[in-house]
C-alpha positions as CSV (number, residue, x, y, z in Angstrom):
1,X,80.8,111.4,67.4
2,X,80.6,111.9,70.7
3,X,82.8,111.0,73.6
4,X,80.3,109.9,75.7
5,X,79.9,107.0,72.4
6,X,83.0,106.2,72.6
7,X,83.8,105.2,75.8
8,X,79.8,104.1,76.7
9,X,78.8,106.4,79.7
10,X,75.1,106.0,79.3
11,X,72.9,108.1,82.3
12,X,72.0,106.0,85.6
13,X,68.2,105.0,85.2
14,X,66.6,103.7,87.8
15,X,66.2,99.9,86.2
16,X,69.8,100.0,86.8
17,X,71.7,97.6,89.4
18,X,73.4,99.3,92.3
19,X,76.1,96.4,92.9
20,X,79.3,97.1,92.1
21,X,80.0,94.6,91.4
22,X,77.5,95.0,87.5
23,X,80.2,97.3,86.8
24,X,83.4,95.4,87.8
25,X,85.1,96.4,84.4
26,X,86.5,93.7,81.9
27,X,89.1,96.7,82.0
28,X,90.6,94.8,85.1
29,X,91.8,91.5,83.4
30,X,95.4,94.1,81.6
31,X,96.7,94.4,84.6
32,X,97.3,90.3,85.1
33,X,98.9,91.0,81.9
34,X,101.0,94.2,83.3
35,X,102.1,91.6,87.4
36,X,102.6,88.6,84.6
37,X,105.1,90.5,82.5
38,X,106.7,92.0,85.0
39,X,107.0,89.0,86.8
40,X,108.2,87.6,83.2
41,X,110.9,90.6,82.6
42,X,112.2,90.0,87.0
43,X,112.7,85.9,85.5
44,X,114.9,86.9,83.2
45,X,116.7,89.4,84.9
46,X,117.7,86.3,87.4
47,X,119.8,85.1,83.9
48,X,120.7,88.0,82.2
49,X,121.5,90.4,85.5
50,X,122.2,88.3,87.9
51,X,119.1,89.3,90.0
52,X,117.9,87.4,92.1
53,X,115.5,84.4,91.4
54,X,113.1,84.9,94.1
55,X,111.6,88.3,93.2
56,X,110.3,87.2,89.7
57,X,108.6,84.0,91.0
58,X,107.5,86.1,94.2
59,X,105.5,88.7,91.4
60,X,104.8,85.5,89.6
61,X,102.3,83.8,92.7
62,X,101.0,87.8,93.1
63,X,100.1,87.6,89.0
64,X,98.2,84.7,89.4
65,X,96.7,85.0,92.8
66,X,95.4,88.4,91.2
67,X,93.6,86.4,88.1
68,X,92.3,84.2,90.1
69,X,90.6,86.9,92.1
70,X,89.7,89.1,89.6
71,X,88.4,85.9,87.1
72,X,86.1,84.8,90.2
73,X,84.7,88.6,90.4
74,X,84.3,88.6,86.6
75,X,82.0,85.1,86.8
76,X,79.7,86.0,89.0
77,X,79.5,88.9,87.7
78,X,78.6,86.8,84.2
79,X,76.1,85.3,86.5
80,X,74.0,87.9,88.5
81,X,74.6,90.9,86.1
82,X,74.3,89.3,82.5
83,X,73.4,92.4,81.0
84,X,75.8,94.9,81.9
85,X,78.1,91.4,80.2
86,X,76.9,91.2,77.7
87,X,76.9,95.8,77.3
88,X,80.8,95.5,77.6
89,X,81.1,92.6,74.9
90,X,78.8,94.7,72.4
91,X,80.8,97.7,73.1
92,X,82.9,99.0,70.3
93,X,86.6,100.0,72.6
94,X,85.1,97.6,76.4
95,X,85.1,94.3,73.1
96,X,88.9,93.9,73.0
97,X,89.5,93.5,75.9
98,X,88.0,90.0,77.2
99,X,90.8,88.4,75.1
100,X,93.3,90.5,78.1
101,X,92.3,86.9,80.0
102,X,93.4,84.2,77.5
103,X,96.5,86.3,77.1
104,X,96.9,86.7,80.9
105,X,96.4,82.6,80.8
106,X,99.2,82.5,78.4
107,X,101.5,84.6,80.4
108,X,101.4,82.7,83.4
109,X,101.9,80.0,81.8
110,X,105.8,81.2,81.3
111,X,105.9,82.7,84.2
112,X,104.3,79.4,86.1
113,X,106.7,77.3,84.6
114,X,109.3,77.1,86.9
115,X,106.8,76.0,89.7
116,X,105.4,73.0,87.6
117,X,105.6,72.2,83.8
118,X,102.3,70.6,83.6
119,X,100.4,73.7,85.4
120,X,101.8,75.9,82.9
121,X,101.3,73.4,80.3
122,X,96.9,73.3,81.3
123,X,97.6,77.2,81.7
124,X,99.4,77.4,78.5
125,X,96.8,74.5,76.4
126,X,93.4,76.8,77.9
127,X,94.9,80.5,77.3
128,X,95.5,79.4,73.8
129,X,92.1,77.7,72.7
130,X,90.2,80.8,74.5
131,X,92.3,83.0,72.7
132,X,91.8,81.4,69.3
133,X,87.8,81.2,70.1
134,X,87.5,85.1,71.1
135,X,89.7,86.1,68.3
136,X,87.8,84.5,66.1
137,X,84.7,85.9,67.6
138,X,86.0,89.3,68.1
139,X,86.7,89.7,64.3
140,X,83.5,88.3,63.7
141,X,82.1,91.0,65.3
142,X,84.6,93.0,63.7
143,X,83.3,92.6,60.3
144,X,79.6,92.1,61.0
145,X,78.4,94.8,63.6
146,X,77.0,97.8,61.7
147,X,77.6,100.7,64.4
148,X,81.3,100.0,64.4
149,X,83.0,103.1,62.5
150,X,86.5,104.6,62.4
151,X,86.4,106.4,64.9
152,X,85.5,103.4,67.1
153,X,89.7,102.0,66.6
154,X,92.0,102.0,68.9
155,X,95.0,100.2,69.6
156,X,93.8,98.4,72.3
157,X,92.3,97.0,68.6
158,X,95.8,95.0,69.3
159,X,94.7,92.9,71.5
160,X,92.2,90.5,70.8
161,X,94.5,89.6,67.2
162,X,98.1,89.9,67.5
163,X,97.4,88.3,71.2
164,X,97.8,85.3,68.6
165,X,102.1,86.7,68.8
166,X,102.1,85.5,72.5
167,X,101.7,82.1,72.0
168,X,105.0,80.7,71.4
169,X,106.5,82.8,74.5
170,X,105.9,79.0,76.5
171,X,104.5,77.1,73.4
172,X,108.4,76.4,72.5
173,X,109.6,75.1,75.7
174,X,106.9,73.3,76.9
175,X,107.1,71.6,73.3
176,X,103.8,73.1,70.8
177,X,106.5,74.5,68.6
178,X,103.8,73.7,65.2
179,X,101.0,75.6,66.8
180,X,103.0,78.2,67.8
181,X,104.5,78.8,64.6
182,X,100.5,79.1,63.7
183,X,99.2,81.8,66.1
184,X,102.5,83.6,65.7
185,X,101.7,84.1,62.3
186,X,98.3,85.3,62.6
187,X,98.9,87.4,65.3
188,X,101.8,89.5,63.4
189,X,99.9,89.9,59.9
190,X,96.7,90.7,61.1
191,X,99.5,93.5,63.5
192,X,100.4,95.1,60.1
193,X,96.5,95.5,59.0
194,X,95.5,97.3,62.3
195,X,98.6,99.4,62.1
196,X,97.6,100.3,59.1
197,X,94.2,100.8,60.2
198,X,95.1,102.7,63.9
199,X,97.4,105.2,62.4
200,X,95.0,106.9,60.0
201,X,92.7,107.0,62.6
202,X,95.1,108.7,65.1
203,X,96.4,111.2,61.8
204,X,93.1,112.2,59.6
205,X,90.4,111.7,62.9
206,X,90.0,113.1,65.5
207,X,92.3,112.5,68.3
208,X,91.8,109.7,71.6
209,X,90.1,111.2,74.3
210,X,92.2,111.3,77.6
211,X,90.4,107.9,78.6
212,X,91.9,106.2,75.7
213,X,95.1,108.1,75.3
214,X,97.5,105.4,77.6
215,X,96.3,102.6,75.2
216,X,98.8,104.3,72.5
217,X,101.3,102.5,74.3
218,X,100.2,99.3,73.3
219,X,101.8,100.3,69.9
220,X,104.9,99.1,71.5
221,X,103.1,95.6,72.2
222,X,103.4,93.9,69.3
223,X,106.7,93.9,68.0
224,X,108.6,93.8,70.9
225,X,106.4,90.4,72.5
226,X,107.1,90.0,69.1
227,X,110.4,90.0,69.0
228,X,110.6,87.6,72.3
229,X,108.4,85.2,70.0
230,X,110.7,85.4,67.5
231,X,113.4,84.2,69.4
232,X,111.4,81.6,70.7
233,X,110.6,79.9,67.8
234,X,114.6,80.4,66.4
235,X,115.6,78.9,69.3
236,X,117.6,82.4,70.6
237,X,119.5,83.0,66.9
238,X,119.1,86.4,66.3
239,X,118.6,87.2,62.5
240,X,117.1,90.4,60.5
241,X,113.7,89.9,61.4
242,X,114.6,89.5,65.0
243,X,116.5,93.5,64.6
244,X,113.8,94.5,62.8
245,X,111.2,94.1,65.7
246,X,113.4,94.8,68.3
247,X,114.1,98.3,66.6
248,X,110.9,99.2,65.8
249,X,109.6,98.4,69.8
250,X,112.5,100.1,70.3
251,X,111.6,104.1,68.6
252,X,107.4,103.2,69.3
253,X,108.9,103.9,73.2
254,X,111.0,106.3,72.6
255,X,108.4,108.4,70.1
256,X,106.1,107.6,73.2
257,X,108.2,108.6,76.2
258,X,109.0,111.5,75.0
259,X,105.4,112.6,75.2
260,X,105.9,112.4,78.1
261,X,104.2,115.1,80.0
262,X,101.3,114.8,77.9
263,X,100.4,111.3,79.4
264,X,101.2,112.4,82.9
265,X,98.2,115.7,82.8
266,X,95.4,112.6,82.5
267,X,93.7,111.4,85.5
268,X,93.6,108.0,86.6
269,X,91.4,105.1,84.3
270,X,91.5,101.3,84.0
271,X,93.4,102.4,80.5
272,X,96.5,103.5,82.2
273,X,97.4,99.5,83.1
274,X,98.0,100.0,79.1
275,X,101.6,101.3,80.1
276,X,102.5,98.3,81.9
277,X,102.6,95.0,79.7
278,X,104.2,96.8,76.6
279,X,106.9,98.5,78.9
280,X,107.7,94.5,80.6
281,X,107.8,93.1,77.2
282,X,110.3,95.7,76.2
283,X,111.8,94.8,79.2
284,X,111.9,91.1,77.8
285,X,113.0,92.0,74.7
286,X,116.0,94.5,76.3
287,X,117.4,91.8,77.7
288,X,117.8,89.0,75.4
289,X,118.9,91.8,73.3
290,X,121.8,92.6,75.3
291,X,122.4,88.9,76.1
292,X,122.6,88.3,72.0
293,X,124.4,91.0,71.3
294,X,126.2,92.2,74.5
295,X,127.6,96.0,75.2
296,X,127.9,98.5,77.6
297,X,124.8,100.2,75.9
298,X,122.7,97.8,75.3
299,X,123.5,96.7,79.4
300,X,122.9,100.0,80.2
301,X,119.0,99.8,78.3
302,X,118.6,96.2,79.5
303,X,118.8,98.2,83.4
304,X,116.5,101.1,82.2
305,X,113.8,99.0,80.8
306,X,113.5,97.2,84.2
307,X,113.7,99.5,86.6
308,X,111.2,101.9,84.3
309,X,108.7,99.0,84.9
310,X,109.8,98.3,88.3
311,X,108.6,102.0,88.8
312,X,105.5,102.0,86.5
313,X,103.8,98.9,87.4
314,X,103.6,99.1,91.3
315,X,102.3,102.6,90.9
316,X,99.4,101.5,88.9
317,X,99.1,98.9,91.9
318,X,98.5,102.0,94.4
319,X,96.1,104.0,91.8
320,X,94.0,101.1,91.1
321,X,94.0,100.4,94.8
322,X,93.0,104.1,95.7
323,X,90.4,103.9,92.8
324,X,88.9,101.0,94.2
325,X,89.0,102.4,97.5
326,X,87.5,105.4,96.5
327,X,84.6,103.6,94.7
328,X,85.6,105.8,91.7
329,X,85.7,102.4,89.3
330,X,82.6,100.8,90.0
331,X,80.5,103.2,88.4
332,X,78.3,102.9,85.0
333,X,80.7,104.5,82.2
334,X,83.7,102.6,83.5
């Protein structure tokens, strides 16, 4: 299989629209996940590390504004350039980024809770229903689409179904505990299934192309966010399952960070945003674990993970703005 098949690169023919909006990629929605995750990490740090709460709340407002901006652009694209949207939805890799929109709503429900519980509830309800619909739709396409094969599997495939495990993070606090258990169960069981498929593809088949290599960081998200959700469902009681999820998230983070040189050589793609939310989820997980267990090593880990994601997200933001201004993002195949 050619990389062009995997990326969806196509030649520009005379009939294709020239408007930048036609090529506004669905891969912009993980930006909201990264910003919301950073906001949640700083909001947790206000409690655990005694940092100013205004930072986390300010980041939450920025994330909400970016969500509104990206959603508006993509909605206009849906009406004006339906063919391009349909092409993305039919693409074996880009398809997985559509549920990042509903995940963004779920994360915003969590980080906007200090401002308005009613707004957070509305975002959570819409996000949960939308994610349920998108999960079922994506799984149906996986099962019945004749063109998908093993080379199309990337860690981005975690987004549609494992995103269900994020529902309890705000859902429990908002009073939706039972339905949160259902979403959590679906997300974590599908994580185990997809994890086997992803590692099979990574180990026994051709390596991921550079454009998709950053999605390896998504491997951190299910156990890290799963730990955060598990602690919410367990009402803050740390047990063996929680310890196992946290330990796995930490191991995967160390495994990927050990490959720093490999990732640093990749030129910028929107897939770089795959670094952001997993590291944010890890930061929240480290802070919760330190809060439960204590000790200087875990305190250092809590600080280190927060500083890391606080460095990564601004770098990603700057590189994204530079790519937008250069016009490099809004082209066929991106």
